[in-house]
C-alpha positions as a LaTeX table, in Angstrom:
\begin{tabular}{lrrr}
\hline
Residue & $x$ (\AA) & $y$ (\AA) & $z$ (\AA) \\
\hline
Met1 & $-55.92$ & $-27.89$ & 11.28 \\
Leu2 & $-57.63$ & $-30.20$ & 13.62 \\
Asp3 & $-59.30$ & $-27.04$ & 15.43 \\
Asn4 & $-60.85$ & $-26.78$ & 11.70 \\
Leu5 & $-62.87$ & $-29.29$ & 11.83 \\
Arg6 & $-66.65$ & $-29.63$ & 12.88 \\
Tyr7 & $-67.96$ & $-31.92$ & 15.62 \\
Asp8 & $-69.16$ & $-34.71$ & 13.45 \\
Glu9 & $-65.80$ & $-34.57$ & 11.28 \\
Arg10 & $-64.16$ & $-34.65$ & 14.50 \\
Glu11 & $-66.29$ & $-37.46$ & 15.62 \\
Lys12 & $-65.53$ & $-39.65$ & 12.69 \\
Leu13 & $-61.47$ & $-38.94$ & 12.79 \\
Trp14 & $-61.36$ & $-40.01$ & 16.45 \\
Arg15 & $-63.27$ & $-43.03$ & 15.89 \\
Glu16 & $-61.34$ & $-44.22$ & 13.08 \\
Met17 & $-58.69$ & $-43.63$ & 15.33 \\
Ile18 & $-59.26$ & $-45.52$ & 18.09 \\
Gly19 & $-60.76$ & $-48.13$ & 16.18 \\
Ala20 & $-57.53$ & $-48.71$ & 14.20 \\
His21 & $-54.89$ & $-49.55$ & 16.85 \\
Asp22 & $-54.29$ & $-52.28$ & 19.44 \\
Ile23 & $-56.30$ & $-49.62$ & 22.07 \\
Arg24 & $-55.84$ & $-50.93$ & 25.43 \\
His25 & $-57.47$ & $-48.27$ & 27.31 \\
Val26 & $-59.44$ & $-45.26$ & 27.06 \\
Phe27 & $-60.11$ & $-42.94$ & 29.75 \\
Val28 & $-63.37$ & $-40.36$ & 29.54 \\
Ala29 & $-63.94$ & $-36.96$ & 31.10 \\
Val30 & $-66.99$ & $-35.94$ & 31.91 \\
Asp31 & $-68.72$ & $-33.03$ & 33.33 \\
Val32 & $-71.54$ & $-32.47$ & 36.22 \\
Ala33 & $-73.91$ & $-33.30$ & 33.95 \\
Asn34 & $-72.25$ & $-36.52$ & 32.75 \\
Asp35 & $-71.90$ & $-35.18$ & 29.63 \\
Val36 & $-68.46$ & $-36.26$ & 27.90 \\
Ile37 & $-66.26$ & $-33.61$ & 27.48 \\
Gly38 & $-62.90$ & $-34.89$ & 26.60 \\
Phe39 & $-61.00$ & $-38.68$ & 26.25 \\
Ala40 & $-57.55$ & $-40.07$ & 26.36 \\
Ala41 & $-56.41$ & $-43.23$ & 24.57 \\
Cys42 & $-53.07$ & $-45.23$ & 24.73 \\
Gly43 & $-51.62$ & $-48.68$ & 24.71 \\
Pro44 & $-48.35$ & $-49.82$ & 23.28 \\
Asn45 & $-46.02$ & $-47.97$ & 20.86 \\
Arg46 & $-47.00$ & $-48.01$ & 17.34 \\
Ala47 & $-44.02$ & $-47.55$ & 16.61 \\
Ala48 & $-42.48$ & $-50.36$ & 18.41 \\
Asp49 & $-39.70$ & $-48.21$ & 19.73 \\
Pro50 & $-37.35$ & $-49.61$ & 22.00 \\
Arg51 & $-37.37$ & $-45.74$ & 24.04 \\
Tyr52 & $-40.77$ & $-45.66$ & 24.73 \\
Pro53 & $-42.89$ & $-48.90$ & 25.17 \\
Gly54 & $-46.23$ & $-47.22$ & 25.68 \\
Glu55 & $-47.81$ & $-44.19$ & 23.68 \\
Leu56 & $-50.79$ & $-41.74$ & 24.64 \\
Tyr57 & $-52.21$ & $-41.95$ & 21.67 \\
Ala58 & $-54.78$ & $-39.42$ & 21.97 \\
Ile59 & $-55.79$ & $-36.80$ & 24.45 \\
Tyr60 & $-58.62$ & $-34.47$ & 23.42 \\
Leu61 & $-60.65$ & $-31.94$ & 25.98 \\
Leu62 & $-63.41$ & $-29.27$ & 24.78 \\
Ala63 & $-62.07$ & $-25.76$ & 24.58 \\
Glu64 & $-64.52$ & $-24.56$ & 27.16 \\
His65 & $-62.92$ & $-27.36$ & 29.69 \\
Arg66 & $-59.25$ & $-26.49$ & 29.23 \\
Gly67 & $-57.56$ & $-25.27$ & 32.06 \\
Asp68 & $-59.76$ & $-26.30$ & 34.61 \\
Gly69 & $-57.64$ & $-29.83$ & 35.34 \\
His70 & $-59.77$ & $-32.37$ & 34.00 \\
Gly71 & $-56.77$ & $-32.68$ & 30.98 \\
Arg72 & $-54.09$ & $-33.19$ & 33.47 \\
Glu73 & $-56.84$ & $-35.93$ & 35.51 \\
Leu74 & $-56.93$ & $-37.45$ & 31.84 \\
Phe75 & $-53.21$ & $-37.38$ & 31.52 \\
Asp76 & $-52.66$ & $-38.73$ & 35.09 \\
Ala77 & $-54.90$ & $-41.83$ & 34.59 \\
Thr78 & $-53.76$ & $-42.71$ & 31.02 \\
Ala79 & $-49.89$ & $-42.09$ & 32.96 \\
Ala80 & $-50.99$ & $-44.64$ & 35.98 \\
Tyr81 & $-52.15$ & $-47.20$ & 33.34 \\
Leu82 & $-49.32$ & $-47.26$ & 31.12 \\
Arg83 & $-46.79$ & $-47.77$ & 34.44 \\
Gln84 & $-49.22$ & $-50.56$ & 35.52 \\
Gln85 & $-48.75$ & $-52.20$ & 32.21 \\
Ala86 & $-45.12$ & $-51.71$ & 32.04 \\
Leu87 & $-45.34$ & $-49.34$ & 28.75 \\
Thr88 & $-43.37$ & $-46.47$ & 30.31 \\
Pro89 & $-41.58$ & $-44.31$ & 29.49 \\
Phe90 & $-44.44$ & $-43.32$ & 26.90 \\
Gln91 & $-44.58$ & $-41.33$ & 23.90 \\
Leu92 & $-47.02$ & $-39.21$ & 22.23 \\
Trp93 & $-47.19$ & $-37.50$ & 18.82 \\
Val94 & $-49.13$ & $-34.01$ & 18.56 \\
Leu95 & $-49.68$ & $-31.62$ & 15.30 \\
Ala96 & $-46.59$ & $-29.09$ & 15.07 \\
Gly97 & $-47.35$ & $-25.80$ & 14.97 \\
Ser98 & $-48.11$ & $-25.03$ & 18.42 \\
Asp99 & $-45.81$ & $-23.24$ & 21.46 \\
Glu100 & $-48.62$ & $-24.18$ & 23.86 \\
Ile101 & $-47.90$ & $-27.64$ & 23.43 \\
Asp102 & $-44.14$ & $-27.33$ & 24.24 \\
Arg103 & $-45.49$ & $-25.59$ & 27.49 \\
Ile104 & $-48.20$ & $-28.29$ & 28.55 \\
Ala105 & $-45.78$ & $-31.40$ & 27.44 \\
Ala106 & $-42.67$ & $-29.67$ & 29.91 \\
Ala107 & $-45.21$ & $-29.04$ & 32.41 \\
Leu108 & $-45.94$ & $-32.60$ & 32.52 \\
Gly109 & $-42.86$ & $-33.71$ & 32.40 \\
Gly110 & $-42.14$ & $-34.29$ & 29.00 \\
Arg111 & $-39.65$ & $-33.39$ & 26.14 \\
Arg112 & $-39.55$ & $-33.43$ & 22.61 \\
Val113 & $-37.30$ & $-36.41$ & 21.71 \\
Ala114 & $-38.43$ & $-36.76$ & 17.94 \\
Ser115 & $-40.55$ & $-34.66$ & 14.57 \\
Gln116 & $-41.47$ & $-36.13$ & 11.62 \\
Pro117 & $-43.71$ & $-35.31$ & 8.19 \\
Thr118 & $-47.26$ & $-36.93$ & 8.47 \\
Val119 & $-50.45$ & $-36.56$ & 6.52 \\
Val120 & $-53.74$ & $-35.10$ & 8.31 \\
Asp121 & $-56.71$ & $-35.49$ & 5.95 \\
Gly122 & $-55.09$ & $-35.29$ & 2.82 \\
Val123 & $-52.90$ & $-32.15$ & 3.86 \\
Asp124 & $-49.05$ & $-32.20$ & 4.64 \\
Ala125 & $-48.24$ & $-31.72$ & 8.09 \\
Tyr126 & $-45.50$ & $-32.03$ & 10.93 \\
Glu127 & $-45.69$ & $-33.99$ & 14.26 \\
His128 & $-43.49$ & $-33.93$ & 17.34 \\
Gly129 & $-42.90$ & $-36.67$ & 19.26 \\
Tyr130 & $-42.62$ & $-35.82$ & 23.26 \\
Gly131 & $-40.92$ & $-38.34$ & 25.74 \\
Phe132 & $-42.61$ & $-39.00$ & 29.14 \\
Ala133 & $-39.98$ & $-40.73$ & 31.63 \\
Ile134 & $-43.12$ & $-41.79$ & 34.11 \\
Gly135 & $-42.39$ & $-44.58$ & 36.24 \\
\hline
\end{tabular}
């Protein structure tokens, strides 16, 4: 669903998402030309779930930079920050529909702990919550 958005639509979506929450920190990945190629945003869990005081709100990396370690660096920096802020374990919500997400989450130490309906850009969807017991 999100892969079908144009760059300007995606930028608007992320700006709205980042501006709408009590985000404590945003990490940015840049390439050798100092161009932004990805980001991660985190803070307190929006759902106030006592099992997961922290939340990785978003992590995104341009497709052409996936698999080169930048995503892992964003994740690790975010996990370290949440640990410093006593916001671990933490949760990450992602749109359903990708077996790759399960594989990536498991490789990072997460497991699916919840699922719920959601609406994205006026379209009904489903999302999965992954818990990360890092700390």
